[in-house]
C-alpha positions as CSV (number, residue, x, y, z in Angstrom):
1,M,-65.3,18.0,-14.2
2,A,-68.4,18.4,-16.3
3,R,-67.8,19.5,-19.8
4,S,-69.2,22.8,-21.0
5,K,-72.0,22.8,-23.6
6,S,-69.7,24.3,-26.2
7,S,-67.0,21.6,-25.4
8,R,-69.6,18.8,-25.8
9,Q,-70.8,20.3,-29.1
10,W,-67.2,20.4,-30.4
11,L,-66.6,16.8,-29.5
12,D,-69.8,15.7,-31.1
13,R,-69.0,17.5,-34.3
14,H,-65.4,16.2,-34.2
15,F,-66.3,12.6,-33.9
16,H,-69.1,12.8,-36.5
17,D,-66.8,14.7,-38.9
18,S,-66.4,12.7,-42.2
19,Y,-62.8,13.9,-42.6
20,V,-61.9,12.7,-39.1
21,K,-63.4,9.3,-39.9
22,Q,-61.6,9.2,-43.2
23,A,-58.2,10.1,-41.6
24,K,-58.6,7.2,-39.2
25,Q,-59.4,4.8,-42.0
26,E,-56.5,6.0,-44.2
27,G,-53.9,6.3,-41.4
28,Y,-53.5,10.0,-41.3
29,R,-52.8,11.6,-38.0
30,S,-55.3,14.5,-38.5
31,R,-58.1,15.7,-40.8
32,A,-55.7,18.6,-41.7
33,A,-54.0,16.1,-44.1
34,Y,-56.9,16.6,-46.5
35,K,-56.4,20.3,-46.6
36,L,-52.9,19.9,-47.8
37,L,-53.9,17.1,-50.2
38,E,-56.5,19.3,-51.8
39,I,-54.1,22.3,-52.1
40,Q,-51.5,19.9,-53.6
41,E,-54.1,18.7,-56.2
42,R,-54.7,22.3,-57.3
43,D,-51.3,23.9,-57.0
44,R,-48.7,21.0,-57.1
45,I,-46.5,22.6,-54.4
46,L,-44.9,19.3,-53.3
47,R,-42.6,17.3,-55.6
48,R,-40.0,14.6,-55.4
49,G,-36.6,15.6,-53.9
50,Q,-37.7,18.8,-52.3
51,R,-36.5,20.1,-49.0
52,V,-39.5,21.2,-46.9
53,V,-40.1,22.7,-43.5
54,D,-43.4,22.1,-41.8
55,L,-44.2,24.7,-39.1
56,G,-46.9,23.9,-36.6
57,A,-46.6,20.3,-37.5
58,A,-48.1,18.3,-34.6
59,P,-49.7,15.8,-34.7
60,G,-48.1,15.3,-38.1
61,G,-50.8,15.1,-40.8
62,W,-49.1,17.6,-43.1
63,S,-45.7,16.0,-42.5
64,Q,-47.1,12.6,-43.4
65,V,-48.3,14.0,-46.8
66,A,-45.1,15.9,-47.4
67,Q,-42.7,13.0,-46.7
68,D,-44.7,10.7,-49.0
69,L,-44.7,13.2,-51.8
70,V,-41.0,14.3,-51.6
71,G,-39.9,10.7,-51.4
72,P,-36.6,9.3,-50.0
73,S,-34.6,11.8,-52.0
74,G,-36.3,14.7,-50.3
75,Q,-36.3,16.0,-46.7
76,V,-39.0,17.1,-44.3
77,I,-38.1,19.0,-41.1
78,A,-41.1,19.6,-38.8
79,L,-41.4,21.9,-35.8
80,D,-44.1,22.3,-33.1
81,L,-44.5,23.5,-29.6
82,L,-46.3,20.2,-28.8
83,P,-44.7,16.7,-29.0
84,M,-45.1,14.7,-32.2
85,E,-44.7,10.9,-32.6
86,P,-41.8,10.0,-34.9
87,L,-42.5,9.7,-38.6
88,P,-40.2,8.0,-41.2
89,R,-37.7,10.4,-42.8
90,V,-39.1,13.4,-40.9
91,C,-36.7,15.3,-38.6
92,F,-38.8,16.8,-35.7
93,V,-37.8,19.8,-33.6
94,Q,-40.0,20.5,-30.5
95,G,-40.2,24.1,-29.3
96,D,-41.9,27.5,-29.6
97,F,-41.2,29.0,-33.0
98,R,-41.2,32.4,-31.4
99,E,-38.2,31.5,-29.2
100,E,-34.5,31.5,-30.1
101,E,-33.5,28.0,-29.0
102,P,-35.9,26.1,-31.1
103,L,-35.1,28.3,-34.1
104,Q,-31.4,27.5,-33.6
105,A,-32.2,23.8,-33.5
106,L,-34.2,24.2,-36.7
107,E,-31.3,26.1,-38.3
108,A,-29.0,23.2,-37.3
109,A,-31.3,20.7,-38.9
110,L,-31.2,22.7,-42.1
111,G,-27.5,22.5,-42.3
112,G,-27.1,25.8,-44.1
113,Q,-29.1,24.5,-47.1
114,S,-32.0,26.5,-48.6
115,L,-35.6,25.2,-49.0
116,N,-38.0,24.6,-51.8
117,L,-41.1,24.9,-49.6
118,V,-42.2,26.2,-46.3
119,L,-45.5,25.0,-44.9
120,S,-47.2,26.8,-42.0
121,D,-50.3,25.6,-40.3
122,M,-49.5,27.5,-37.1
123,A,-52.4,28.9,-35.1
124,P,-52.4,30.4,-31.6
125,N,-54.4,29.0,-28.7
126,T,-57.6,30.9,-29.0
127,S,-59.7,32.7,-26.4
128,G,-62.8,33.1,-28.5
129,I,-62.2,36.9,-28.5
130,T,-61.5,38.0,-32.1
131,A,-59.7,41.2,-31.0
132,V,-57.3,39.1,-29.0
133,D,-56.9,36.0,-31.2
134,Q,-56.6,37.8,-34.6
135,P,-53.4,39.7,-33.9
136,K,-51.8,36.5,-32.5
137,A,-52.7,34.6,-35.6
138,M,-51.4,37.2,-37.9
139,Y,-48.1,37.5,-35.9
140,L,-47.5,33.8,-36.5
141,A,-48.2,34.3,-40.2
142,E,-45.7,37.1,-40.3
143,L,-43.1,34.9,-38.6
144,A,-43.6,32.2,-41.2
145,L,-43.2,34.8,-43.9
146,E,-40.0,36.1,-42.4
147,F,-38.6,32.5,-42.1
148,A,-39.6,31.8,-45.7
149,R,-37.8,35.0,-46.9
150,N,-34.6,33.9,-45.1
151,H,-34.6,30.3,-46.1
152,L,-36.4,29.7,-49.5
153,K,-34.5,29.3,-52.7
154,P,-35.4,31.8,-55.4
155,G,-38.6,30.5,-57.0
156,G,-39.6,28.7,-53.8
157,T,-43.1,28.5,-52.2
158,L,-44.8,29.4,-48.9
159,L,-48.1,27.9,-47.9
160,V,-49.4,29.7,-44.8
161,K,-52.6,29.6,-42.8
162,T,-54.1,33.0,-42.1
163,F,-57.4,34.2,-40.7
164,Q,-59.6,36.8,-42.4
165,G,-59.8,39.9,-40.2
166,A,-57.6,42.7,-39.1
167,G,-54.1,42.6,-40.6
168,F,-55.1,40.1,-43.4
169,D,-55.0,42.6,-46.2
170,A,-51.7,44.1,-45.1
171,F,-50.2,40.6,-44.9
172,L,-51.4,39.8,-48.4
173,R,-49.7,42.9,-49.7
174,E,-46.5,41.8,-48.0
175,L,-46.7,38.4,-49.7
176,R,-47.2,39.9,-53.1
177,E,-44.1,42.0,-52.7
178,S,-42.0,38.9,-52.0
179,F,-43.6,36.3,-54.4
180,S,-44.6,36.4,-58.0
181,R,-47.9,34.6,-57.5
182,V,-50.3,34.5,-54.5
183,V,-53.6,32.7,-54.4
184,S,-56.0,32.0,-51.6
185,R,-57.5,28.6,-50.9
186,K,-60.3,27.4,-48.7
187,P,-60.1,23.6,-48.8
188,R,-63.3,21.6,-48.4
189,A,-61.8,20.0,-45.3
190,S,-61.6,23.5,-43.7
191,R,-64.8,23.9,-41.6
192,P,-67.2,26.3,-43.2
193,E,-67.6,28.4,-40.0
194,S,-63.8,28.9,-39.7
195,R,-62.2,32.1,-40.8
196,E,-59.0,30.3,-41.8
197,V,-57.7,30.9,-45.3
198,Y,-54.6,29.3,-46.8
199,L,-52.4,31.5,-49.0
200,V,-50.2,29.8,-51.6
201,A,-47.3,32.2,-52.4
202,S,-45.0,30.8,-55.2
203,G,-42.1,32.2,-57.1
204,C,-40.0,33.6,-54.2
205,K,-38.3,36.8,-55.5
206,L,-35.6,37.0,-52.8
207,V,-32.1,35.6,-53.1
């Protein structure tokens, strides 16, 4: 089947992307690793010994960064709808975060212990129609926030991908109700034309 013009353009851009090339050279599974590394440089959200959940983890770029920074004394639990090749010291749960069975498997992996950090790079499959895609994206962000509220230690942190548009301001208000500090980040590795914005919410107020 012949590729569409937009598909060819995406592939051309992808394979000429400097972050894609750098990821291959440095052994990261995706260019997304550099988004987390830049946020880490600014906000120091990952530290030795932490317990971390990585939502929307595949193919594993963020989990690679996290497991390296939390070290052998820490723990990283990753979840994604798509399969992910194993990573050292990373427990992977495959399934849809919106469904009960994968959530139960994730709960079992947590073993009743609370978390220092929740990472969410979840995004829906997009149609290209903003009025359809934006609500889906914000719903995933809401689910990540609900999970963080239920599982973070007091003072814990949520890093969540959102998209500017309908629902963004209301979600930001929700974050500010539950966390003492919320800042937005647009990493250099995030493509300029993308509406994605990462929100770093630290100082979880909930017990």
